[in-house]
C-alpha positions in Angstrom: -1.9 -16.2 35.3 -4.5 -18.9 34.4 -3.7 -21.4 31.5 -6.1 -20.8 28.8 -7.4 -23.9 26.5 -6.6 -23.7 22.9 -7.5 -25.8 20.4 -5.2 -25.9 17.5 -7.6 -26.8 14.3 -5.5 -27.9 11.4 -5.7 -30.2 8.2 -8.6 -30.2 6.9 -10.4 -30.9 2.9 -8.5 -28.8 0.5 -5.9 -29.0 -1.4 -3.7 -27.3 0.9 -4.0 -29.5 3.8 -0.3 -30.4 3.7 0.5 -27.0 4.3 -2.1 -26.8 6.9 -0.2 -29.5 8.8 3.0 -28.1 8.7 1.6 -25.0 9.8 0.4 -27.2 13.0 3.8 -28.4 13.3 5.3 -24.7 14.1 2.6 -23.6 15.9 2.5 -26.7 18.5 6.6 -26.2 18.6 6.4 -22.3 19.2 3.2 -21.8 21.2 3.7 -20.7 24.9 2.9 -23.8 26.9 3.3 -21.7 29.6 -0.1 -19.7 29.0 -1.9 -21.9 27.2 -2.9 -25.3 27.1 -3.3 -27.1 24.0 -5.6 -29.7 22.6 -4.2 -30.5 19.0 -7.6 -31.4 17.0 -6.4 -32.7 12.8 -9.0 -32.6 10.4 -8.5 -35.4 7.6 -8.9 -34.9 4.1 -12.3 -36.7 4.4 -13.9 -34.1 6.8 -13.0 -36.2 10.0 -12.5 -34.9 13.2 -9.7 -36.4 15.4 -7.3 -36.1 18.2 -3.8 -35.8 17.1 -0.6 -35.9 18.7 0.9 -32.8 20.1 3.9 -33.5 18.6 5.1 -30.9 16.5 8.0 -33.1 14.5 5.5 -35.4 13.1 3.7 -32.1 11.3 7.5 -30.8 10.5 7.3 -29.7 6.7 9.5 -32.1 4.8 9.8 -31.2 1.1 10.0 -35.5 0.7 6.9 -36.5 2.5 4.8 -33.5 3.4 2.7 -34.4 6.6 -0.7 -35.0 6.8 -3.7 -35.8 9.2 -4.8 -39.3 8.8 -7.5 -41.5 10.9 -6.4 -42.6 13.7 -9.8 -43.9 14.7 -10.8 -40.9 17.3 -13.7 -39.0 16.8 -13.8 -35.5 18.3 -17.2 -34.1 20.0 -18.0 -30.4 20.2 -20.0 -28.8 22.8 -23.9 -27.9 22.1 -24.4 -23.8 22.6 -25.5 -22.7 25.2 -23.7 -24.7 27.6 -20.1 -25.7 29.0 -17.3 -25.9 25.9 -16.2 -29.2 26.9 -14.3 -30.8 24.4 -14.8 -34.7 24.5 -12.9 -37.6 22.3 -14.4 -40.7 21.7 -11.7 -43.7 21.2 -12.1 -46.2 18.8 -13.1 -48.8 21.5 -16.0 -46.4 22.4 -14.8 -44.8 25.4 -15.6 -41.0 25.6 -13.0 -38.8 27.7 -13.5 -35.2 28.5 -10.4 -33.0 27.0 -11.6 -30.4 29.4 -13.3 -27.1 28.6 -11.7 -24.8 25.7 -11.5 -21.3 25.6 -10.3 -20.7 22.2 -9.8 -22.0 18.4 -6.8 -21.4 16.4 -8.3 -22.7 13.2 -4.9 -22.7 11.0 -6.8 -23.8 8.0 -6.0 -23.0 4.4 -8.4 -23.0 1.5 -12.2 -24.3 1.3 -13.9 -25.7 4.4 -11.7 -23.6 6.3 -10.6 -20.5 5.3 -13.5 -19.7 3.2 -16.0 -18.6 6.1 -17.5 -22.2 6.6 -15.5 -23.1 9.8 -16.0 -19.9 11.1 -19.3 -20.2 11.1 -19.5 -23.4 12.4 -17.8 -22.1 15.5 -20.3 -19.1 15.5 -23.1 -21.6 15.7 -21.4 -23.6 18.6 -20.4 -19.8 20.4 -16.9 -20.9 20.8 -14.4 -18.0 20.1 -11.8 -18.1 17.8 -8.5 -16.2 16.2 -8.8 -15.1 12.7 -10.7 -13.7 10.0 -14.5 -14.2 10.3 -17.2 -15.6 8.4 -17.5 -12.3 5.6 -13.7 -11.1 5.5 -13.0 -14.9 5.5 -15.6 -15.7 2.4 -14.8 -12.7 0.6 -10.9 -13.0 0.7 -11.4 -16.7 -0.5 -13.4 -15.5 -3.4 -10.7 -13.8 -5.7 -13.5 -12.1 -7.6 -15.1 -10.5 -4.7 -12.2 -9.4 -2.7 -11.2 -7.5 -6.4 -15.0 -6.0 -6.3 -14.4 -4.8 -2.3 -11.2 -3.3 -2.9 -12.4 -1.5 -6.0 -14.9 -0.2 -4.4 -12.5 1.0 -2.0 -10.7 2.8 -4.4 -7.7 0.5 -4.0 -6.1 -0.6 -7.0 -6.4 -4.3 -8.6 -4.6 -5.7 -11.8 -7.4 -5.9 -14.1 -9.0 -9.1 -15.2 -11.9 -11.2 -16.3 -13.6 -13.6 -14.6 -15.2 -16.9 -16.6 -17.3 -19.8 -15.5 -16.6 -23.3 -16.3 -19.8 -23.2 -18.3 -18.9 -20.0 -19.9 -15.5 -21.7 -21.4 -17.4 -24.9 -22.2 -20.3 -22.8 -24.1 -18.6 -20.3 -25.7 -14.7 -20.3 -25.9 -14.5 -17.9 -28.2 -15.9 -14.9 -26.5 -13.6 -15.8 -23.5 -10.7 -15.6 -25.4 -12.0 -12.3 -27.1 -12.4 -11.0 -23.6 -8.8 -12.2 -22.9 -7.5 -10.6 -25.6 -8.8 -7.5 -24.1 -6.1 -7.3 -21.1 -3.5 -8.4 -23.4 -1.1 -11.5 -22.9 0.7 -12.6 -20.9 -1.9 -13.6 -18.2 -2.3 -15.4 -15.1 -5.0 -17.8 -14.5 -5.9 -18.9 -11.6 -9.0 -20.7 -9.2 -10.9 -18.1 -8.1 -11.2 -20.3 -4.9 -8.2 -21.9 -3.9 -4.7 -20.5 -2.7 -1.2 -21.8 -2.1 -0.9 -20.7 -5.7 -2.6 -24.1 -6.5 -3.9 -24.6 -10.2 -2.3 -21.2 -10.6 -0.2 -20.6 -14.5 1.0 -18.2 -16.7 -0.4 -17.8 -20.5 2.3 -16.1 -22.3 0.0 -16.0 -25.2 -3.7 -17.6 -26.6 -1.9 -21.0 -27.6 -1.3 -21.4 -23.8 -4.6 -20.4 -22.5 -6.8 -23.9 -22.9 -4.2 -25.6 -20.6 -4.2 -23.1 -18.1 -8.0 -23.1 -18.0 -7.7 -26.6 -17.3 -5.6 -26.5 -14.6 -7.6 -23.8 -13.1 -11.0 -25.5 -13.5 -9.7 -28.5 -12.0 -9.5 -26.8 -8.8 -12.6 -24.4 -9.2 -15.7 -24.0 -11.4 -14.9 -20.5 -11.2 -11.6 -18.6 -12.9 -9.8 -15.5 -13.0 -7.7 -14.3 -15.9 -5.9 -11.5 -14.7 -3.2 -9.3 -16.7 0.2 -10.3 -15.9 1.3 -6.6 -13.3 5.1 -6.2 -14.2 6.8 -4.9 -10.4 8.2 -6.1 -7.9 6.7 -8.7 -5.6 5.7 -7.3 -2.0 4.1 -8.8 0.8 3.2 -7.0 4.1 1.7 -8.7 7.7 -1.6 -6.9 9.2 -2.7 -7.7 12.5 -6.2 -6.5 14.0 -6.1 -3.8 16.2 -6.4 -4.2 19.5 -9.6 -2.6 21.5 -10.9 -1.4 18.4 -7.6 0.2 17.8 -6.0 0.9 14.3 -4.9 -1.8 12.0 -1.3 -2.5 12.3 0.5 -3.4 9.5 4.3 -5.1 9.2 7.1 -4.0 7.4 7.1 -5.5 3.7 9.0 -8.3 2.8 10.0 -9.0 -0.8 9.5 -12.2 -3.1 12.6 -12.0 -5.4 12.3 -14.0 -8.4 15.3 -15.2 -10.3 14.5 -18.5 -12.6 10.8 -18.7 -11.6 8.3 -16.8 -13.4 6.3 -16.5 -10.5 6.0 -17.8 -6.7 4.6 -21.1 -7.3 3.8 -24.0 -4.8 7.0 -25.5 -5.1 9.1 -22.0 -4.7 6.8 -21.3 -1.5 6.9 -24.3 0.6 9.4 -27.2 -1.0 12.8 -25.2 -1.1 12.5 -24.8 -4.7 15.6 -22.7 -6.2 14.6 -19.6 -8.2 12.8 -17.9 -5.5 14.1 -15.7 -2.3 12.0 -14.0 0.5 13.6 -10.7 1.8 12.4 -8.9 5.0 12.0 -6.5 5.2 12.3 -5.6 1.4 14.6 -2.7 0.5 12.4 0.5 0.1 12.4 3.7 0.5 10.7 4.8 3.5 8.1 6.8 1.2 7.2 3.1 -0.3 7.2 1.5 3.1 4.8 4.0 4.4 2.5 3.8 1.4 2.6 -0.2 1.2 1.8 -0.5 5.1 -1.0 2.2 4.5 -2.3 0.4 1.3 -1.8 -3.1 3.3 -4.3 -1.7 6.3 -6.9 -0.4 4.2 -7.3 -3.3 2.0 -7.4 -5.1 5.3 -10.0 -2.8 6.4 -12.1 -2.6 2.8 -13.1 -6.4 3.6 -14.0 -5.8 7.1 -11.0 -7.6 8.0 -10.4 -9.6 11.1 -7.8 -11.0 13.3 -5.0 -11.1 10.7 -4.1 -11.3 6.8 -1.3 -11.0 4.3 -1.7 -8.4 1.6 0.0 -9.0 -1.4 0.9 -6.2 -3.7 3.1 -4.9 -7.0 5.2 -2.5 -6.5 5.5 -1.2 -10.8 8.3 0.7 -11.9 6.4 3.6 -12.1 5.4 3.4 -8.3 2.3 2.2 -8.8 0.6 0.1 -5.8 -1.4 -2.9 -7.0 -2.9 -5.0 -4.7 -3.2 -8.7 -5.9 -4.6 -10.4 -3.0 -5.0 -10.9 0.7 -5.0 -14.0 2.7 -6.6 -14.5 5.7 -5.2 -17.4 7.1 -1.6 -16.9 5.1 1.4 -19.5 5.3 2.0 -19.8 8.7 5.1 -21.9 9.3 8.2 -20.7 10.4 9.6 -20.2 7.1 6.7 -18.5 5.7 6.8 -15.0 4.9 3.7 -13.5 7.3 5.4 -14.6 10.5 8.7 -13.1 8.8 7.3 -9.8 8.5 6.2 -9.5 11.7 9.6 -10.8 13.2 11.6 -8.1 11.3 9.1 -5.7 13.0 9.9 -7.2 16.4 7.3 -9.5 17.2 8.8 -12.8 17.2 6.8 -16.2 16.2 6.1 -17.3 19.3 4.5 -13.6 20.4 2.7 -13.3 17.2 0.5 -17.0 18.1 0.2 -15.5 21.6 -1.3 -12.2 19.8 -3.5 -14.1 17.1 -5.0 -15.9 20.1 -5.4 -13.0 22.5 -7.2 -11.6 19.4 -9.6 -14.1 19.1 -9.9 -14.5 23.4 -11.0 -10.6 23.2 -13.3 -11.1 20.0 
């Protein structure tokens, strides 16, 4: 089988730059080099495309110093649509080299300017195939307000919420507080368009709401305030079906909190105590089947493509409430998404191959 050339795209302009870079370390170390030739393309925090080292160790997840893409003076030059998909690099001295034709892009980008449909639209314009979500599902799932609207329309349970714009909070705080009182405390306050729990906090009562709003508004001018659902935190990994086949869902995993109030950034990525990943989750066969079915339904409700992680709460009464979908979930070797597929029988390397092949077939 001839090698396909994969441009692995990572870093980016969002607050999740370091996590994307760490994901690149995992992917570069595990991708099947017999099947794929890899071109690592980093995006700096300023949005510059650079040719990066093909060195997994350089982007290893290290809590003491998170990895990042720095400007090394190179500039990756994308091809124009309608012709050969030749990727080129201009070096700092002005010399331009060909990197060969790219068959597919694997955009392992989190947050805005990457996971929100903008990069997907860019690649669509260039007519370059890519793995993962398309413009619509990426944009819908990046905006938690519209994600909830889409899920509700499909008859899928979500946590009650109110959406607050910065201008509303600034001009009529009392009206916002009244709406939040209607939800009942405690509540979670989160940016509408951010991930990796960046900007998320819990307000136990009205006295904590202003600080929680300040933290969330630092990330986005649109904020969701949600009822705090009491239940087990279950996550299921979803893959698009092959050749228009049925959507596939993994065995579910569980976030088990011991000393943390919620699964925050430190618990997810920096090895903080108080949160453990258990995969597969200890569930009945009936619970497992329902969660997998709801995960697939949620993916289909947003016109999902490629992959997504679907996060749900399982309440003591047996209700399954969808918290959110992530169209490019944490994808480091220790992240829940690959762990769920590994528990289901698909290795990390084979999962990467599956994503790339779905992109090639799109």
